[in-house]
GUKOL-65363 format. One record per atom (N, C-alpha, C): residue in three letters; x, y, z negated; atom name. Coordinates in nm, 4 decimals. Layout:
REM residues N
{r 'ALA', {X, Y, Z}, 'CA'} ...
//
This chain:
REM residues 107
{r 'MET', {9.1105, 8.2070, -8.5600}, 'N'} {r 'MET', {9.0682, 8.1039, -8.6518}, 'CA'} {r 'MET', {9.1889, 8.0303, -8.7107}, 'C'} {r 'ALA', {9.2909, 8.0092, -8.6285}, 'N'} {r 'ALA', {9.4083, 7.9375, -8.6778}, 'CA'} {r 'ALA', {9.4771, 8.0168, -8.7886}, 'C'} {r 'GLY', {9.4843, 8.1490, -8.7723}, 'N'} {r 'GLY', {9.5457, 8.2323, -8.8750}, 'CA'} {r 'GLY', {9.4665, 8.2301, -9.0037}, 'C'} {r 'MET', {9.3348, 8.2334, -8.9919}, 'N'} {r 'MET', {9.2502, 8.2279, -9.1107}, 'CA'} {r 'MET', {9.2665, 8.0931, -9.1806}, 'C'} {r 'ARG', {9.2746, 7.9887, -9.1035}, 'N'} {r 'ARG', {9.2920, 7.8538, -9.1597}, 'CA'} {r 'ARG', {9.4245, 7.8449, -9.2364}, 'C'} {r 'ALA', {9.5311, 7.8997, -9.1778}, 'N'} {r 'ALA', {9.6617, 7.8974, -9.2433}, 'CA'} {r 'ALA', {9.6590, 7.9770, -9.3740}, 'C'} {r 'THR', {9.5907, 8.0898, -9.3734}, 'N'} {r 'THR', {9.5794, 8.1712, -9.4946}, 'CA'} {r 'THR', {9.5024, 8.0965, -9.6023}, 'C'} {r 'LEU', {9.3915, 8.0356, -9.5644}, 'N'} {r 'LEU', {9.3135, 7.9578, -9.6613}, 'CA'} {r 'LEU', {9.3934, 7.8405, -9.7161}, 'C'} {r 'ASP', {9.4668, 7.7728, -9.6291}, 'N'} {r 'ASP', {9.5507, 7.6615, -9.6749}, 'CA'} {r 'ASP', {9.6544, 7.7095, -9.7762}, 'C'} {r 'LEU', {9.7170, 7.8239, -9.7484}, 'N'} {r 'LEU', {9.8158, 7.8793, -9.8400}, 'CA'} {r 'LEU', {9.7523, 7.9150, -9.9740}, 'C'} {r 'MET', {9.6368, 7.9792, -9.9686}, 'N'} {r 'MET', {9.5692, 8.0188, -10.0919}, 'CA'} {r 'MET', {9.5279, 7.8968, -10.1741}, 'C'} {r 'LEU', {9.4781, 7.7950, -10.1091}, 'N'} {r 'LEU', {9.4389, 7.6742, -10.1810}, 'CA'} {r 'LEU', {9.5601, 7.6011, -10.2383}, 'C'} {r 'ALA', {9.6708, 7.6035, -10.1648}, 'N'} {r 'ALA', {9.7927, 7.5397, -10.2149}, 'CA'} {r 'ALA', {9.8468, 7.6119, -10.3368}, 'C'} {r 'ALA', {9.8408, 7.7436, -10.3351}, 'N'} {r 'ALA', {9.8887, 7.8221, -10.4503}, 'CA'} {r 'ALA', {9.7967, 7.8042, -10.5691}, 'C'} {r 'GLY', {9.6692, 7.7942, -10.5443}, 'N'} {r 'GLY', {9.5713, 7.7792, -10.6515}, 'CA'} {r 'GLY', {9.5102, 7.9129, -10.6879}, 'C'} {r 'THR', {9.3801, 7.9120, -10.7030}, 'N'} {r 'THR', {9.3104, 8.0375, -10.7299}, 'CA'} {r 'THR', {9.3496, 8.0976, -10.8647}, 'C'} {r 'GLY', {9.3799, 8.0149, -10.9616}, 'N'} {r 'GLY', {9.4222, 8.0662, -11.0922}, 'CA'} {r 'GLY', {9.5553, 8.1403, -11.0839}, 'C'} {r 'VAL', {9.6471, 8.0871, -11.0071}, 'N'} {r 'VAL', {9.7777, 8.1513, -10.9885}, 'CA'} {r 'VAL', {9.7617, 8.2830, -10.9141}, 'C'} {r 'ILE', {9.6778, 8.2822, -10.8112}, 'N'} {r 'ILE', {9.6533, 8.4043, -10.7346}, 'CA'} {r 'ILE', {9.5876, 8.5096, -10.8225}, 'C'} {r 'ASP', {9.4873, 8.4704, -10.8986}, 'N'} {r 'ASP', {9.4185, 8.5637, -10.9872}, 'CA'} {r 'ASP', {9.5155, 8.6249, -11.0883}, 'C'} {r 'ALA', {9.5984, 8.5428, -11.1499}, 'N'} {r 'ALA', {9.6959, 8.5940, -11.2466}, 'CA'} {r 'ALA', {9.7939, 8.6901, -11.1797}, 'C'} {r 'HIS', {9.8370, 8.6580, -11.0600}, 'N'} {r 'HIS', {9.9316, 8.7419, -10.9866}, 'CA'} {r 'HIS', {9.8717, 8.8795, -10.9571}, 'C'} {r 'ILE', {9.7509, 8.8814, -10.9006}, 'N'} {r 'ILE', {9.6934, 9.0101, -10.8625}, 'CA'} {r 'ILE', {9.6515, 9.0917, -10.9850}, 'C'} {r 'ARG', {9.6123, 9.0263, -11.0908}, 'N'} {r 'ARG', {9.5786, 9.1007, -11.2131}, 'CA'} {r 'ARG', {9.7049, 9.1613, -11.2763}, 'C'} {r 'THR', {9.8154, 9.0914, -11.2664}, 'N'} {r 'THR', {9.9421, 9.1456, -11.3156}, 'CA'} {r 'THR', {9.9811, 9.2691, -11.2355}, 'C'} {r 'LEU', {9.9684, 9.2611, -11.1041}, 'N'} {r 'LEU', {9.9992, 9.3769, -11.0201}, 'CA'} {r 'LEU', {9.9041, 9.4931, -11.0484}, 'C'} {r 'ALA', {9.7763, 9.4624, -11.0644}, 'N'} {r 'ALA', {9.6787, 9.5678, -11.0948}, 'CA'} {r 'ALA', {9.7123, 9.6340, -11.2279}, 'C'} {r 'GLN', {9.7525, 9.5563, -11.3269}, 'N'} {r 'GLN', {9.7884, 9.6144, -11.4569}, 'CA'} {r 'GLN', {9.9134, 9.7006, -11.4454}, 'C'} {r 'GLN', {10.0096, 9.6576, -11.3644}, 'N'} {r 'GLN', {10.1292, 9.7384, -11.3399}, 'CA'} {r 'GLN', {10.0884, 9.8719, -11.2777}, 'C'} {r 'LEU', {9.9954, 9.8675, -11.1845}, 'N'} {r 'LEU', {9.9447, 9.9909, -11.1237}, 'CA'} {r 'LEU', {9.8771, 10.0799, -11.2275}, 'C'} {r 'VAL', {9.7865, 10.0229, -11.3054}, 'N'} {r 'VAL', {9.7139, 10.0993, -11.4076}, 'CA'} {r 'VAL', {9.8118, 10.1647, -11.5046}, 'C'} {r 'ASP', {9.9081, 10.0879, -11.5532}, 'N'} {r 'ASP', {10.0056, 10.1423, -11.6489}, 'CA'} {r 'ASP', {10.0852, 10.2573, -11.5872}, 'C'} {r 'GLY', {10.1311, 10.2382, -11.4644}, 'N'} {r 'GLY', {10.2090, 10.3421, -11.3978}, 'CA'} {r 'GLY', {10.1268, 10.4655, -11.3656}, 'C'} {r 'LEU', {10.0043, 10.4447, -11.3241}, 'N'} {r 'LEU', {9.9167, 10.5572, -11.2928}, 'CA'} {r 'LEU', {9.8872, 10.6401, -11.4174}, 'C'} {r 'ARG', {9.8523, 10.5736, -11.5245}, 'N'} {r 'ARG', {9.8214, 10.6452, -11.6478}, 'CA'} {r 'ARG', {9.9440, 10.7204, -11.6989}, 'C'} {r 'ALA', {10.0616, 10.6595, -11.6859}, 'N'} {r 'ALA', {10.1848, 10.7269, -11.7280}, 'CA'} {r 'ALA', {10.2115, 10.8510, -11.6424}, 'C'} {r 'GLY', {10.1638, 10.8490, -11.5182}, 'N'} {r 'GLY', {10.1821, 10.9618, -11.4280}, 'CA'} {r 'GLY', {10.0713, 11.0661, -11.4372}, 'C'} {r 'GLY', {9.9822, 11.0506, -11.5333}, 'N'} {r 'GLY', {9.8767, 11.1490, -11.5527}, 'CA'} {r 'GLY', {9.7523, 11.1283, -11.4679}, 'C'} {r 'PHE', {9.7441, 11.0161, -11.3994}, 'N'} {r 'PHE', {9.6243, 10.9873, -11.3199}, 'CA'} {r 'PHE', {9.5166, 10.9288, -11.4102}, 'C'} {r 'VAL', {9.3927, 10.9493, -11.3701}, 'N'} {r 'VAL', {9.2779, 10.8946, -11.4414}, 'CA'} {r 'VAL', {9.2303, 10.7727, -11.3640}, 'C'} {r 'VAL', {9.2316, 10.6581, -11.4291}, 'N'} {r 'VAL', {9.1889, 10.5335, -11.3664}, 'CA'} {r 'VAL', {9.0399, 10.5156, -11.3916}, 'C'} {r 'ALA', {8.9651, 10.4926, -11.2847}, 'N'} {r 'ALA', {8.8203, 10.4726, -11.2963}, 'CA'} {r 'ALA', {8.7907, 10.3344, -11.3523}, 'C'} {r 'GLY', {8.6865, 10.3268, -11.4303}, 'N'} {r 'GLY', {8.6443, 10.1980, -11.4846}, 'CA'} {r 'GLY', {8.7226, 10.1607, -11.6087}, 'C'} {r 'SER', {8.6909, 10.0471, -11.6588}, 'N'} {r 'SER', {8.7553, 9.9973, -11.7801}, 'CA'} {r 'SER', {8.9018, 9.9634, -11.7526}, 'C'} {r 'THR', {8.9865, 9.9911, -11.8480}, 'N'} {r 'THR', {9.1265, 9.9506, -11.8365}, 'CA'} {r 'THR', {9.1549, 9.8267, -11.9223}, 'C'} {r 'ARG', {9.0504, 9.7708, -11.9791}, 'N'} {r 'ARG', {9.0672, 9.6466, -12.0564}, 'CA'} {r 'ARG', {9.0910, 9.5319, -11.9587}, 'C'} {r 'PRO', {9.1996, 9.4575, -11.9778}, 'N'} {r 'PRO', {9.2344, 9.3521, -11.8810}, 'CA'} {r 'PRO', {9.1212, 9.2532, -11.8523}, 'C'} {r 'GLU', {9.0435, 9.2180, -11.9527}, 'N'} {r 'GLU', {8.9370, 9.1198, -11.9314}, 'CA'} {r 'GLU', {8.8184, 9.1766, -11.8536}, 'C'} {r 'GLU', {8.8154, 9.3075, -11.8357}, 'N'} {r 'GLU', {8.7059, 9.3725, -11.7625}, 'CA'} {r 'GLU', {8.7494, 9.4277, -11.6267}, 'C'} {r 'ARG', {8.8744, 9.4165, -11.5926}, 'N'} {r 'ARG', {8.9273, 9.4746, -11.4685}, 'CA'} {r 'ARG', {8.9166, 9.3761, -11.3531}, 'C'} {r 'SER', {8.9110, 9.4330, -11.2361}, 'N'} {r 'SER', {8.9307, 9.3538, -11.1150}, 'CA'} {r 'SER', {9.0665, 9.3969, -11.0594}, 'C'} {r 'ALA', {9.1017, 9.3444, -10.9451}, 'N'} {r 'ALA', {9.2291, 9.3853, -10.8840}, 'CA'} {r 'ALA', {9.2172, 9.5184, -10.8118}, 'C'} {r 'ILE', {9.0962, 9.5679, -10.7956}, 'N'} {r 'ILE', {9.0764, 9.6972, -10.7304}, 'CA'} {r 'ILE', {9.1027, 9.8071, -10.8322}, 'C'} {r 'VAL', {9.1901, 9.9001, -10.7948}, 'N'} {r 'VAL', {9.2265, 10.0100, -10.8843}, 'CA'} {r 'VAL', {9.1923, 10.1412, -10.8141}, 'C'} {r 'SER', {9.0977, 10.2157, -10.8727}, 'N'} {r 'SER', {9.0584, 10.3463, -10.8201}, 'CA'} {r 'SER', {9.1027, 10.4525, -10.9189}, 'C'} {r 'PHE', {9.1560, 10.5626, -10.8656}, 'N'} {r 'PHE', {9.2117, 10.6635, -10.9546}, 'CA'} {r 'PHE', {9.2112, 10.8004, -10.8881}, 'C'} {r 'GLY', {9.2286, 10.8998, -10.9690}, 'N'} {r 'GLY', {9.2381, 11.0370, -10.9201}, 'CA'} {r 'GLY', {9.3093, 11.1213, -11.0237}, 'C'} {r 'LYS', {9.3144, 11.2490, -10.9964}, 'N'} {r 'LYS', {9.3748, 11.3419, -11.0904}, 'CA'} {r 'LYS', {9.3078, 11.4769, -11.0674}, 'C'} {r 'PRO', {9.2552, 11.5358, -11.1734}, 'N'} {r 'PRO', {9.1912, 11.6664, -11.1570}, 'CA'} {r 'PRO', {9.2872, 11.7675, -11.0928}, 'C'} {r 'GLY', {9.2347, 11.8392, -10.9947}, 'N'} {r 'GLY', {9.3125, 11.9442, -10.9306}, 'CA'} {r 'GLY', {9.4091, 11.8993, -10.8237}, 'C'} {r 'ILE', {9.4192, 11.7707, -10.7988}, 'N'} {r 'ILE', {9.5140, 11.7225, -10.6983}, 'CA'} {r 'ILE', {9.4475, 11.7209, -10.5604}, 'C'} {r 'ASP', {9.5250, 11.7400, -10.4582}, 'N'} {r 'ASP', {9.4775, 11.7338, -10.3206}, 'CA'} {r 'ASP', {9.4812, 11.5866, -10.2773}, 'C'} {r 'HIS', {9.3669, 11.5200, -10.2858}, 'N'} {r 'HIS', {9.3613, 11.3779, -10.2545}, 'CA'} {r 'HIS', {9.3929, 11.3491, -10.1080}, 'C'} {r 'ALA', {9.3587, 11.4433, -10.0196}, 'N'} {r 'ALA', {9.3900, 11.4238, -9.8773}, 'CA'} {r 'ALA', {9.5408, 11.4236, -9.8551}, 'C'} {r 'ALA', {9.6115, 11.5143, -9.9212}, 'N'} {r 'ALA', {9.7580, 11.5189, -9.9086}, 'CA'} {r 'ALA', {9.8199, 11.3933, -9.9689}, 'C'} {r 'LEU', {9.7659, 11.3498, -10.0805}, 'N'} {r 'LEU', {9.8159, 11.2282, -10.1438}, 'CA'} {r 'LEU', {9.7924, 11.1083, -10.0522}, 'C'} {r 'SER', {9.6773, 11.1036, -9.9889}, 'N'} {r 'SER', {9.6476, 10.9959, -9.8954}, 'CA'} {r 'SER', {9.7452, 10.9968, -9.7784}, 'C'} {r 'ARG', {9.7781, 11.1160, -9.7279}, 'N'} {r 'ARG', {9.8745, 11.1239, -9.6173}, 'CA'} {r 'ARG', {10.0110, 11.0685, -9.6603}, 'C'} {r 'ARG', {10.0542, 11.1001, -9.7826}, 'N'} {r 'ARG', {10.1832, 11.0471, -9.8315}, 'CA'} {r 'ARG', {10.1794, 10.8954, -9.8398}, 'C'} {r 'LEU', {10.0689, 10.8416, -9.8882}, 'N'} {r 'LEU', {10.0579, 10.6960, -9.8949}, 'CA'} {r 'LEU', {10.0603, 10.6348, -9.7547}, 'C'} {r 'THR', {9.9901, 10.6975, -9.6634}, 'N'} {r 'THR', {9.9886, 10.6490, -9.5248}, 'CA'} {r 'THR', {10.1287, 10.6543, -9.4645}, 'C'} {r 'GLU', {10.1996, 10.7639, -9.4875}, 'N'} {r 'GLU', {10.3371, 10.7748, -9.4371}, 'CA'} {r 'GLU', {10.4259, 10.6653, -9.4946}, 'C'} {r 'GLY', {10.3988, 10.6244, -9.6178}, 'N'} {r 'GLY', {10.4742, 10.5163, -9.6813}, 'CA'} {r 'GLY', {10.4231, 10.3783, -9.6450}, 'C'} {r 'LYS', {10.3274, 10.3735, -9.5509}, 'N'} {r 'LYS', {10.2679, 10.2470, -9.5055}, 'CA'} {r 'LYS', {10.2026, 10.1717, -9.6203}, 'C'} {r 'ILE', {10.1398, 10.2468, -9.7089}, 'N'} {r 'ILE', {10.0700, 10.1897, -9.8236}, 'CA'} {r 'ILE', {9.9211, 10.1925, -9.7920}, 'C'} {r 'HIS', {9.8645, 10.0741, -9.7746}, 'N'} {r 'HIS', {9.7234, 10.0635, -9.7377}, 'CA'} {r 'HIS', {9.6366, 10.1038, -9.8564}, 'C'} {r 'HIS', {9.5413, 10.1916, -9.8312}, 'N'} {r 'HIS', {9.4535, 10.2431, -9.9362}, 'CA'} {r 'HIS', {9.3277, 10.2995, -9.8720}, 'C'} {r 'HIS', {9.2351, 10.3382, -9.9555}, 'N'} {r 'HIS', {9.1137, 10.4057, -9.9102}, 'CA'} {r 'HIS', {9.0913, 10.5259, -10.0004}, 'C'} {r 'VAL', {9.0263, 10.6278, -9.9472}, 'N'} {r 'VAL', {8.9837, 10.7413, -10.0277}, 'CA'} {r 'VAL', {8.8316, 10.7358, -10.0312}, 'C'} {r 'ILE', {8.7787, 10.7205, -10.1514}, 'N'} {r 'ILE', {8.6344, 10.7087, -10.1705}, 'CA'} {r 'ILE', {8.5941, 10.7943, -10.2898}, 'C'} {r 'HIS', {8.5001, 10.8841, -10.2700}, 'N'} {r 'HIS', {8.4468, 10.9676, -10.3785}, 'CA'} {r 'HIS', {8.5562, 11.0398, -10.4562}, 'C'} {r 'GLU', {8.6473, 11.1048, -10.3824}, 'N'} {r 'GLU', {8.7549, 11.1824, -10.4450}, 'CA'} {r 'GLU', {8.8489, 11.0959, -10.5292}, 'C'} {r 'ARG', {8.8580, 10.9699, -10.4953}, 'N'} {r 'ARG', {8.9511, 10.8793, -10.5621}, 'CA'} {r 'ARG', {9.0274, 10.8006, -10.4571}, 'C'} {r 'ILE', {9.1489, 10.7633, -10.4941}, 'N'} {r 'ILE', {9.2293, 10.6723, -10.4121}, 'CA'} {r 'ILE', {9.1986, 10.5314, -10.4627}, 'C'} {r 'ARG', {9.1846, 10.4389, -10.3702}, 'N'} {r 'ARG', {9.1554, 10.3005, -10.4077}, 'CA'} {r 'ARG', {9.2636, 10.2098, -10.3518}, 'C'} {r 'LEU', {9.3218, 10.1305, -10.4388}, 'N'} {r 'LEU', {9.4238, 10.0316, -10.4010}, 'CA'} {r 'LEU', {9.3743, 9.8931, -10.4413}, 'C'} {r 'SER', {9.4156, 9.7935, -10.3677}, 'N'} {r 'SER', {9.3718, 9.6579, -10.3972}, 'CA'} {r 'SER', {9.4849, 9.5589, -10.3682}, 'C'} {r 'PRO', {9.5737, 9.5386, -10.4658}, 'N'} {r 'PRO', {9.6834, 9.4430, -10.4433}, 'CA'} {r 'PRO', {9.6290, 9.3002, -10.4283}, 'C'} {r 'HIS', {9.7061, 9.2184, -10.3581}, 'N'} {r 'HIS', {9.6637, 9.0793, -10.3407}, 'CA'} {r 'HIS', {9.7842, 8.9864, -10.3347}, 'C'} {r 'LEU', {9.7600, 8.8667, -10.2919}, 'N'} {r 'LEU', {9.8593, 8.7595, -10.2940}, 'CA'} {r 'LEU', {9.9919, 8.7976, -10.2284}, 'C'} {r 'PHE', {9.9870, 8.8714, -10.1191}, 'N'} {r 'PHE', {10.1080, 8.8995, -10.0432}, 'CA'} {r 'PHE', {10.1823, 9.0232, -10.0934}, 'C'} {r 'ASN', {10.1296, 9.0888, -10.1961}, 'N'} {r 'ASN', {10.1988, 9.2019, -10.2569}, 'CA'} {r 'ASN', {10.2858, 9.1533, -10.3716}, 'C'} {r 'ASN', {10.3814, 9.2390, -10.4105}, 'N'} {r 'ASN', {10.4679, 9.2043, -10.5222}, 'CA'} {r 'ASN', {10.4970, 9.3287, -10.6061}, 'C'} {r 'ARG', {10.5751, 9.3124, -10.7109}, 'N'} {r 'ARG', {10.6044, 9.4231, -10.8025}, 'CA'} {r 'ARG', {10.6767, 9.5376, -10.7311}, 'C'} {r 'ASP', {10.7586, 9.5044, -10.6324}, 'N'} {r 'ASP', {10.8279, 9.6090, -10.5563}, 'CA'} {r 'ASP', {10.7283, 9.6948, -10.4782}, 'C'} {r 'ASP', {10.6224, 9.6329, -10.4265}, 'N'} {r 'ASP', {10.5185, 9.7091, -10.3567}, 'CA'} {r 'ASP', {10.4504, 9.8070, -10.4519}, 'C'} {r 'VAL', {10.4219, 9.7609, -10.5714}, 'N'} {r 'VAL', {10.3588, 9.8480, -10.6710}, 'CA'} {r 'VAL', {10.4535, 9.9612, -10.7090}, 'C'} {r 'ALA', {10.5809, 9.9298, -10.7297}, 'N'} {r 'ALA', {10.6788, 10.0323, -10.7637}, 'CA'} {r 'ALA', {10.6906, 10.1360, -10.6531}, 'C'} {r 'ALA', {10.6890, 10.0917, -10.5270}, 'N'} {r 'ALA', {10.6966, 10.1861, -10.4144}, 'CA'} {r 'ALA', {10.5722, 10.2742, -10.4104}, 'C'} {r 'THR', {10.4577, 10.2190, -10.4407}, 'N'} {r 'THR', {10.3338, 10.2963, -10.4440}, 'CA'} {r 'THR', {10.3405, 10.4016, -10.5541}, 'C'} {r 'LEU', {10.3838, 10.3615, -10.6714}, 'N'} {r 'LEU', {10.3936, 10.4552, -10.7829}, 'CA'} {r 'LEU', {10.4962, 10.5652, -10.7525}, 'C'} {r 'ALA', {10.6046, 10.5294, -10.6859}, 'N'} {r 'ALA', {10.7048, 10.6290, -10.6485}, 'CA'} {r 'ALA', {10.6457, 10.7298, -10.5503}, 'C'} {r 'ALA', {10.5681, 10.6815, -10.4533}, 'N'} {r 'ALA', {10.5044, 10.7728, -10.3574}, 'CA'} {r 'ALA', {10.4058, 10.8658, -10.4271}, 'C'} {r 'LEU', {10.3363, 10.8142, -10.5250}, 'N'} {r 'LEU', {10.2388, 10.8963, -10.5996}, 'CA'} {r 'LEU', {10.3056, 10.9935, -10.6941}, 'C'} {r 'GLY', {10.4265, 10.9627, -10.7336}, 'N'} {r 'GLY', {10.4966, 11.0457, -10.8317}, 'CA'} {r 'GLY', {10.5442, 11.1796, -10.7799}, 'C'} {r 'ARG', {10.5390, 11.2000, -10.6515}, 'N'} {r 'ARG', {10.5870, 11.3259, -10.5923}, 'CA'} {r 'ARG', {10.4731, 11.4273, -10.5829}, 'C'} {r 'ASN', {10.4022, 11.4509, -10.6900}, 'N'} {r 'ASN', {10.2904, 11.5459, -10.6823}, 'CA'} {r 'ASN', {10.3167, 11.6701, -10.7613}, 'C'} 
//
């Protein structure tokens, strides 16, 4: 409970608007990098319609092998319906997104 309280205090101190802008910026960085790498991003790519959750795939790619590479890179993700799902948040930064894109680029 103490850890949850500290996290909530931090989030409230930062402000929900700042957090939302931060995670949407990271999500857009992911979307841009994924599309440049030939991945297909699920859902709308319009910023006003996006959430911070980014699901993507690529026809013909071995998603299980890609998931193993992400796991080896300590990149938290999920594989759902033949797509990789990432969800950046407050504690992530642009370097985390760049490392994720670099791990995905070795296909």
